[in-house]
Backbone atoms as SQL, in Angstrom:
CREATE TABLE atoms (id INTEGER PRIMARY KEY, chain TEXT, resi INTEGER, resn TEXT, atom TEXT, x REAL, y REAL, z REAL);
INSERT INTO atoms VALUES
  (1, 'A', 1, 'MET', 'N', -58.943, 67.582, 43.003),
  (2, 'A', 1, 'MET', 'CA', -57.628, 67.858, 42.447),
  (3, 'A', 1, 'MET', 'C', -57.548, 69.330, 42.047),
  (4, 'A', 2, 'LYS', 'N', -56.526, 69.993, 42.567),
  (5, 'A', 2, 'LYS', 'CA', -56.393, 71.423, 42.294),
  (6, 'A', 2, 'LYS', 'C', -55.212, 71.661, 41.360),
  (7, 'A', 3, 'LEU', 'N', -55.469, 72.396, 40.293),
  (8, 'A', 3, 'LEU', 'CA', -54.403, 72.717, 39.352),
  (9, 'A', 3, 'LEU', 'C', -53.773, 74.042, 39.745),
  (10, 'A', 4, 'THR', 'N', -52.474, 74.038, 39.874),
  (11, 'A', 4, 'THR', 'CA', -51.789, 75.296, 40.174),
  (12, 'A', 4, 'THR', 'C', -51.100, 75.784, 38.908),
  (13, 'A', 5, 'VAL', 'N', -51.276, 77.049, 38.643),
  (14, 'A', 5, 'VAL', 'CA', -50.670, 77.649, 37.457),
  (15, 'A', 5, 'VAL', 'C', -49.328, 78.232, 37.851),
  (16, 'A', 6, 'ILE', 'N', -48.294, 77.736, 37.226),
  (17, 'A', 6, 'ILE', 'CA', -46.954, 78.233, 37.511),
  (18, 'A', 6, 'ILE', 'C', -46.655, 79.369, 36.541),
  (19, 'A', 7, 'PRO', 'N', -46.389, 80.557, 37.064),
  (20, 'A', 7, 'PRO', 'CA', -46.092, 81.672, 36.157),
  (21, 'A', 7, 'PRO', 'C', -44.761, 81.462, 35.440),
  (22, 'A', 8, 'VAL', 'N', -44.775, 81.680, 34.144),
  (23, 'A', 8, 'VAL', 'CA', -43.562, 81.511, 33.345),
  (24, 'A', 8, 'VAL', 'C', -43.055, 82.888, 32.970),
  (25, 'A', 9, 'ARG', 'N', -41.822, 83.140, 33.319),
  (26, 'A', 9, 'ARG', 'CA', -41.242, 84.438, 32.966),
  (27, 'A', 9, 'ARG', 'C', -40.805, 84.404, 31.517),
  (28, 'A', 10, 'ARG', 'N', -41.232, 85.400, 30.801),
  (29, 'A', 10, 'ARG', 'CA', -40.863, 85.467, 29.385),
  (30, 'A', 10, 'ARG', 'C', -40.003, 86.695, 29.159),
  (31, 'A', 11, 'ILE', 'N', -39.043, 86.528, 28.296),
  (32, 'A', 11, 'ILE', 'CA', -38.182, 87.650, 27.933),
  (33, 'A', 11, 'ILE', 'C', -38.977, 88.547, 26.994),
  (34, 'A', 12, 'ALA', 'N', -38.693, 89.833, 27.022),
  (35, 'A', 12, 'ALA', 'CA', -39.465, 90.799, 26.234),
  (36, 'A', 12, 'ALA', 'C', -39.441, 90.485, 24.737),
  (37, 'A', 13, 'GLY', 'N', -38.294, 90.083, 24.204),
  (38, 'A', 13, 'GLY', 'CA', -38.189, 89.826, 22.772),
  (39, 'A', 13, 'GLY', 'C', -38.632, 88.434, 22.370),
  (40, 'A', 14, 'ASP', 'N', -38.978, 87.601, 23.342),
  (41, 'A', 14, 'ASP', 'CA', -39.323, 86.207, 23.065),
  (42, 'A', 14, 'ASP', 'C', -40.597, 86.098, 22.236),
  (43, 'A', 15, 'ASP', 'N', -41.597, 86.890, 22.598),
  (44, 'A', 15, 'ASP', 'CA', -42.875, 86.853, 21.893),
  (45, 'A', 15, 'ASP', 'C', -42.714, 87.350, 20.457),
  (46, 'A', 16, 'ASN', 'N', -41.935, 88.409, 20.302),
  (47, 'A', 16, 'ASN', 'CA', -41.714, 88.955, 18.962),
  (48, 'A', 16, 'ASN', 'C', -40.950, 87.981, 18.082),
  (49, 'A', 17, 'ARG', 'N', -40.021, 87.252, 18.669),
  (50, 'A', 17, 'ARG', 'CA', -39.240, 86.281, 17.902),
  (51, 'A', 17, 'ARG', 'C', -40.157, 85.172, 17.397),
  (52, 'A', 18, 'HIS', 'N', -41.048, 84.715, 18.268),
  (53, 'A', 18, 'HIS', 'CA', -41.999, 83.665, 17.879),
  (54, 'A', 18, 'HIS', 'C', -42.918, 84.174, 16.773),
  (55, 'A', 19, 'ARG', 'N', -43.377, 85.410, 16.932),
  (56, 'A', 19, 'ARG', 'CA', -44.289, 85.980, 15.943),
  (57, 'A', 19, 'ARG', 'C', -43.608, 86.128, 14.588),
  (58, 'A', 20, 'SER', 'N', -42.346, 86.545, 14.590),
  (59, 'A', 20, 'SER', 'CA', -41.659, 86.723, 13.310),
  (60, 'A', 20, 'SER', 'C', -41.410, 85.377, 12.632),
  (61, 'A', 21, 'LYS', 'N', -41.161, 84.334, 13.430),
  (62, 'A', 21, 'LYS', 'CA', -41.002, 82.995, 12.846),
  (63, 'A', 21, 'LYS', 'C', -42.315, 82.541, 12.221),
  (64, 'A', 22, 'THR', 'N', -43.408, 82.815, 12.926),
  (65, 'A', 22, 'THR', 'CA', -44.726, 82.441, 12.410),
  (66, 'A', 22, 'THR', 'C', -45.032, 83.195, 11.123),
  (67, 'A', 23, 'MET', 'N', -44.723, 84.485, 11.111),
  (68, 'A', 23, 'MET', 'CA', -44.978, 85.288, 9.920),
  (69, 'A', 23, 'MET', 'C', -44.111, 84.831, 8.747),
  (70, 'A', 24, 'ALA', 'N', -42.871, 84.442, 9.040),
  (71, 'A', 24, 'ALA', 'CA', -41.988, 83.957, 7.974),
  (72, 'A', 24, 'ALA', 'C', -42.520, 82.650, 7.397),
  (73, 'A', 25, 'ALA', 'N', -42.998, 81.769, 8.275),
  (74, 'A', 25, 'ALA', 'CA', -43.555, 80.497, 7.814),
  (75, 'A', 25, 'ALA', 'C', -44.816, 80.736, 6.985),
  (76, 'A', 26, 'LEU', 'N', -45.652, 81.656, 7.462),
  (77, 'A', 26, 'LEU', 'CA', -46.881, 81.980, 6.739),
  (78, 'A', 26, 'LEU', 'C', -46.567, 82.599, 5.379),
  (79, 'A', 27, 'GLY', 'N', -45.583, 83.490, 5.354),
  (80, 'A', 27, 'GLY', 'CA', -45.189, 84.137, 4.107),
  (81, 'A', 27, 'GLY', 'C', -44.656, 83.148, 3.089),
  (82, 'A', 28, 'SER', 'N', -43.816, 82.222, 3.561),
  (83, 'A', 28, 'SER', 'CA', -43.257, 81.247, 2.620),
  (84, 'A', 28, 'SER', 'C', -44.333, 80.286, 2.132),
  (85, 'A', 29, 'PHE', 'N', -45.281, 79.962, 3.004),
  (86, 'A', 29, 'PHE', 'CA', -46.388, 79.104, 2.576),
  (87, 'A', 29, 'PHE', 'C', -47.233, 79.802, 1.514),
  (88, 'A', 30, 'LEU', 'N', -47.536, 81.084, 1.744),
  (89, 'A', 30, 'LEU', 'CA', -48.338, 81.831, 0.774),
  (90, 'A', 30, 'LEU', 'C', -47.614, 81.967, -0.559),
  (91, 'A', 31, 'LEU', 'N', -46.298, 82.162, -0.493),
  (92, 'A', 31, 'LEU', 'CA', -45.507, 82.262, -1.718),
  (93, 'A', 31, 'LEU', 'C', -45.557, 80.954, -2.499),
  (94, 'A', 32, 'LEU', 'N', -45.402, 79.853, -1.780),
  (95, 'A', 32, 'LEU', 'CA', -45.439, 78.533, -2.413),
  (96, 'A', 32, 'LEU', 'C', -46.819, 78.252, -3.008),
  (97, 'A', 33, 'ALA', 'N', -47.866, 78.593, -2.259),
  (98, 'A', 33, 'ALA', 'CA', -49.230, 78.347, -2.732),
  (99, 'A', 33, 'ALA', 'C', -49.532, 79.167, -3.984),
  (100, 'A', 34, 'SER', 'N', -49.144, 80.451, -3.966),
  (101, 'A', 34, 'SER', 'CA', -49.435, 81.282, -5.138),
  (102, 'A', 34, 'SER', 'C', -48.619, 80.839, -6.345),
  (103, 'A', 35, 'ALA', 'N', -47.386, 80.390, -6.115),
  (104, 'A', 35, 'ALA', 'CA', -46.568, 79.902, -7.231),
  (105, 'A', 35, 'ALA', 'C', -47.180, 78.651, -7.841),
  (106, 'A', 36, 'SER', 'N', -47.696, 77.765, -6.998),
  (107, 'A', 36, 'SER', 'CA', -48.286, 76.535, -7.537),
  (108, 'A', 36, 'SER', 'C', -49.595, 76.827, -8.269),
  (109, 'A', 37, 'VAL', 'N', -50.366, 77.788, -7.770),
  (110, 'A', 37, 'VAL', 'CA', -51.608, 78.164, -8.457),
  (111, 'A', 37, 'VAL', 'C', -51.294, 78.781, -9.814),
  (112, 'A', 38, 'LEU', 'N', -50.290, 79.665, -9.846),
  (113, 'A', 38, 'LEU', 'CA', -49.900, 80.284, -11.114),
  (114, 'A', 38, 'LEU', 'C', -49.387, 79.249, -12.107),
  (115, 'A', 39, 'THR', 'N', -48.590, 78.305, -11.621),
  (116, 'A', 39, 'THR', 'CA', -48.064, 77.254, -12.491),
  (117, 'A', 39, 'THR', 'C', -49.198, 76.404, -13.045),
  (118, 'A', 40, 'ALA', 'N', -50.148, 76.044, -12.182),
  (119, 'A', 40, 'ALA', 'CA', -51.273, 75.217, -12.618),
  (120, 'A', 40, 'ALA', 'C', -52.102, 75.941, -13.671),
  (121, 'A', 41, 'SER', 'N', -52.357, 77.232, -13.454),
  (122, 'A', 41, 'SER', 'CA', -53.181, 77.954, -14.425),
  (123, 'A', 41, 'SER', 'C', -52.427, 78.142, -15.741),
  (124, 'A', 42, 'TYR', 'N', -51.106, 78.340, -15.659),
  (125, 'A', 42, 'TYR', 'CA', -50.296, 78.465, -16.882),
  (126, 'A', 42, 'TYR', 'C', -50.323, 77.166, -17.675),
  (127, 'A', 43, 'LEU', 'N', -50.147, 76.041, -16.980),
  (128, 'A', 43, 'LEU', 'CA', -50.148, 74.746, -17.666),
  (129, 'A', 43, 'LEU', 'C', -51.517, 74.440, -18.266),
  (130, 'A', 44, 'ARG', 'N', -52.579, 74.825, -17.543),
  (131, 'A', 44, 'ARG', 'CA', -53.927, 74.595, -18.052),
  (132, 'A', 44, 'ARG', 'C', -54.171, 75.400, -19.325),
  (133, 'A', 45, 'SER', 'N', -53.738, 76.660, -19.319),
  (134, 'A', 45, 'SER', 'CA', -53.959, 77.493, -20.506),
  (135, 'A', 45, 'SER', 'C', -53.104, 77.010, -21.672),
  (136, 'A', 46, 'ARG', 'N', -51.908, 76.505, -21.374),
  (137, 'A', 46, 'ARG', 'CA', -51.043, 75.975, -22.433),
  (138, 'A', 46, 'ARG', 'C', -51.651, 74.725, -23.057),
  (139, 'A', 47, 'ALA', 'N', -52.223, 73.871, -22.214),
  (140, 'A', 47, 'ALA', 'CA', -52.862, 72.653, -22.712),
  (141, 'A', 47, 'ALA', 'C', -54.072, 73.004, -23.575),
  (142, 'A', 48, 'ALA', 'N', -54.840, 74.002, -23.141),
  (143, 'A', 48, 'ALA', 'CA', -56.013, 74.410, -23.913),
  (144, 'A', 48, 'ALA', 'C', -55.588, 74.991, -25.255),
  (145, 'A', 49, 'ARG', 'N', -54.501, 75.756, -25.252),
  (146, 'A', 49, 'ARG', 'CA', -54.000, 76.350, -26.491),
  (147, 'A', 49, 'ARG', 'C', -53.546, 75.270, -27.467),
  (148, 'A', 50, 'SER', 'N', -52.853, 74.248, -26.946),
  (149, 'A', 50, 'SER', 'CA', -52.379, 73.181, -27.838),
  (150, 'A', 50, 'SER', 'C', -53.558, 72.368, -28.378),
  (151, 'A', 51, 'ARG', 'N', -54.615, 72.203, -27.575),
  (152, 'A', 51, 'ARG', 'CA', -55.811, 71.499, -28.059),
  (153, 'A', 51, 'ARG', 'C', -56.483, 72.286, -29.178),
  (154, 'A', 52, 'ARG', 'N', -56.543, 73.617, -29.017),
  (155, 'A', 52, 'ARG', 'CA', -57.144, 74.451, -30.059),
  (156, 'A', 52, 'ARG', 'C', -56.346, 74.375, -31.352),
  (157, 'A', 53, 'GLN', 'N', -55.014, 74.353, -31.220),
  (158, 'A', 53, 'GLN', 'CA', -54.175, 74.256, -32.421),
  (159, 'A', 53, 'GLN', 'C', -54.363, 72.912, -33.111),
  (160, 'A', 54, 'GLU', 'N', -54.485, 71.839, -32.324),
  (161, 'A', 54, 'GLU', 'CA', -54.717, 70.515, -32.905),
  (162, 'A', 54, 'GLU', 'C', -56.038, 70.491, -33.665),
  (163, 'A', 55, 'ALA', 'N', -57.062, 71.120, -33.096),
  (164, 'A', 55, 'ALA', 'CA', -58.368, 71.163, -33.754),
  (165, 'A', 55, 'ALA', 'C', -58.267, 71.939, -35.062),
  (166, 'A', 56, 'ARG', 'N', -57.470, 73.000, -35.063),
  (167, 'A', 56, 'ARG', 'CA', -57.290, 73.804, -36.266),
  (168, 'A', 56, 'ARG', 'C', -56.572, 73.004, -37.356),
  (169, 'A', 57, 'VAL', 'N', -55.585, 72.213, -36.950),
  (170, 'A', 57, 'VAL', 'CA', -54.814, 71.410, -37.911),
  (171, 'A', 57, 'VAL', 'C', -55.685, 70.304, -38.500),
  (172, 'A', 58, 'THR', 'N', -56.497, 69.646, -37.675),
  (173, 'A', 58, 'THR', 'CA', -57.317, 68.534, -38.172),
  (174, 'A', 58, 'THR', 'C', -58.445, 69.027, -39.082),
  (175, 'A', 59, 'ARG', 'N', -58.875, 70.286, -38.920),
  (176, 'A', 59, 'ARG', 'CA', -59.940, 70.822, -39.751),
  (177, 'A', 59, 'ARG', 'C', -59.487, 71.038, -41.186),
  (178, 'A', 60, 'ARG', 'N', -58.229, 71.356, -41.377),
  (179, 'A', 60, 'ARG', 'CA', -57.730, 71.646, -42.734),
  (180, 'A', 60, 'ARG', 'C', -57.744, 70.442, -43.648);
């Protein structure tokens, strides 16, 4: 069985359009990931702060 490769003509701007879509998707993913990491670390530090305050109140 012989496979024949059919050449596909591509428009000059076609590759760039695909690349920009990929970069936009990657950028939005990175933005979402960093926002969720920042939110998680903020919530963690807030929880730790409230625990420290509770310990301070119970000591008195």
